[in-house]
N, C-alpha and C positions, 0 to 999 in steps of 0.2 A: 834657717832660724832668722827671725826678724828681731830687730832691736826697738826698744822703746822705753818709756817711764811710766810708772804707775801714776795715774791721774787721781784716782781715789780708790780705796778699798775698804769695805766694811766687814770686819771680821765676824761680827755677830749675824749679819745677814748673808754672808758668804759670797758676795759678788762685788764688782767694781768695774773700772775701766782702765785700759792702758792707752796712752797716746803714742803713736808711732812717729818715727822721724818725719813722716810726711803729713803730720798733724792730723792724722785719722784716728778716731776713738774706736777701739775694739773691746767688746764685752769680755769680762773675765768672771768666771764662775769658779768656786773652790774646787770643783772637780777637775779643772784644767791646770791646777798648780802641781808641779812635780816636786818642787823644793822651796821652802819658805826662806827668808833671810833670817838673821839672828833675832831680830825683834818683829817678825812677821813682815808684812809689806806696809810701808809708809809712803805718804805722797812724795813724788818725784824720785823714787828709787829706781835705778836703771835695772831692766829685765831683758831676757831673751825669751822668745816664744814662737810657736808655730800658729798658724791660722787655719781653722776649719770652717767650712761652710755648713750651717745648720739650716732647718727650716725657718729659724727666726733671724737669720743673718750671720754675719761673720763672728767668730768666737775664738778667744785665745786658748791654746792648749800647750802642754809641755812647758808651762811657765817657770823659769828659774831666775833668781837673782844674779846679777853681774857681780861677781866676787872681785873685791879690790884687796890686793895684798900689800 
């Protein structure tokens, strides 16, 4: 799993980007989200995810919010 933060996510369009700790932007599509946060995804929310290679480039999958207790 890779750690990062939501750069932006548009609920209506169903996509956005995650910024990794190495300042790399990874495409996020709603199909790659395993679990949403309480209010969906907001800018700068911490997440964990896997990266898969697609014909269009790197994409986040198995995206989950980092839960704080």
